[in-house]
C-alpha positions in Angstrom: -24.2 -30.1 -1.1 -23.3 -27.4 1.1 -19.6 -28.1 1.0 -19.6 -27.9 -2.8 -21.0 -24.1 -3.0 -19.2 -20.8 -1.8 -20.6 -18.4 -0.1 -21.0 -14.9 -1.3 -17.7 -13.5 0.6 -15.8 -16.7 0.1 -16.2 -16.2 -3.8 -15.1 -12.3 -3.4 -12.2 -13.6 -1.3 -11.6 -16.9 -4.1 -10.9 -14.1 -7.3 -10.0 -11.4 -5.3 -13.2 -8.8 -6.2 -15.4 -6.6 -4.9 -18.5 -7.1 -4.0 -19.8 -5.0 -5.9 -17.9 -7.2 -9.9 -19.5 -9.9 -7.8 -22.9 -8.5 -8.0 -22.4 -7.0 -11.5 -21.3 -9.7 -12.9 -24.7 -11.4 -11.3 -26.8 -8.3 -13.2 -26.1 -9.0 -16.6 -25.9 -12.3 -16.3 -22.3 -13.8 -16.4 -23.4 -15.5 -12.8 -26.1 -17.3 -11.4 -26.0 -18.6 -7.9 -28.5 -20.0 -6.7 -30.4 -18.4 -3.8 -31.7 -18.9 -0.3 -33.5 -15.6 0.7 -31.3 -13.1 0.9 -27.9 -15.5 0.5 -26.1 -16.4 -2.2 -24.7 -19.9 -3.1 -21.9 -20.5 -6.3 -21.6 -24.1 -7.3 -19.1 -25.3 -9.5 -20.7 -24.4 -12.5 -21.0 -20.7 -11.0 -17.2 -20.9 -10.2 -15.4 -22.3 -13.3 -17.7 -19.0 -15.2 -15.7 -16.8 -13.4 -12.7 -18.3 -13.5 -13.0 -18.0 -17.3 -14.7 -14.6 -17.1 -11.5 -13.7 -14.9 -9.6 -15.4 -17.4 -11.1 -13.1 -20.1 -10.8 -9.8 -18.8 -7.0 -10.8 -18.4 -6.7 -10.9 -21.5 -8.7 -8.0 -22.5 -12.0 -9.2 -23.6 -14.9 -7.3 -23.0 -17.7 -8.5 -20.4 -19.9 -8.7 -23.4 -17.4 -10.4 -25.6 -17.3 -12.9 -22.6 -21.2 -13.1 -22.2 -22.1 -14.1 -25.6 -19.0 -16.7 -25.3 -20.4 -18.2 -22.4 -23.5 -18.2 -23.8 -22.7 -20.3 -27.4 -21.7 -23.4 -24.9 -25.3 -23.3 -23.2 -27.0 -22.9 -27.1 -24.6 -24.9 -28.9 -22.5 -26.6 -27.0 -18.4 -27.0 -26.3 -17.1 -27.4 -30.4 -19.3 -24.7 -31.8 -17.9 -22.5 -28.3 -14.3 -24.0 -28.9 -14.5 -22.7 -33.0 -15.7 -19.2 -31.4 -13.0 -19.1 -28.9 -10.3 -19.9 -31.9 -11.8 -16.3 -33.6 -11.6 -14.4 -30.3 -8.7 -15.6 -29.7 -7.5 -14.4 -33.1 -8.7 -11.0 -32.8 -7.3 -10.2 -29.6 -3.8 -12.1 -30.3 -3.6 -9.1 -33.4 -4.6 -6.3 -31.2 -2.3 -6.9 -28.4 0.5 -7.2 -30.5 -0.9 -4.1 -32.2 -1.0 -2.7 -28.3 2.6 -4.2 -27.5 4.5 -2.7 -31.1 3.2 0.9 -30.3 4.4 0.3 -26.1 7.3 -0.3 -27.7 7.0 3.2 -29.3 5.7 4.9 -26.6 8.5 3.7 -24.4 11.3 4.2 -27.7 10.4 7.8 -27.4 10.2 8.4 -23.6 13.5 7.0 -23.6 14.7 10.1 -26.3 12.9 12.7 -24.5 14.2 11.7 -21.1 17.8 11.4 -22.5 17.6 14.9 -24.2 15.9 16.5 -20.8 19.5 14.5 -18.8 21.3 16.1 -21.6 19.9 19.8 -21.1 20.7 19.8 -17.2 24.4 18.3 -17.4 25.0 21.3 -20.1 23.4 23.7 -18.0 24.7 22.3 -15.0 28.2 22.3 -15.7 
């Protein structure tokens, strides 16, 4: 059984997170490692949950959204969780698209201001 569990340091290394992050995820009940004395061990279930947490963070979901989504599986199963995921993904896709539009506008504005500044330097330098 030991070979299927990861220790605390192994888990941090596998997901490239700090010990503080891992302890925080445990504190807010995203993860529930097995404890033996002062040691924590992460089962394949916890590794899978951490994979989903990291993916959710990458997509911009809050830790609370991720916690609630993971909880759905525990309470209602896969189908209900997948339906919730579709709603979350649709909402996040809209938000990310809006951010992309804003970012494109910001880039355009910055390029224009930079070009204006470069023209001023060219005019003053000649």
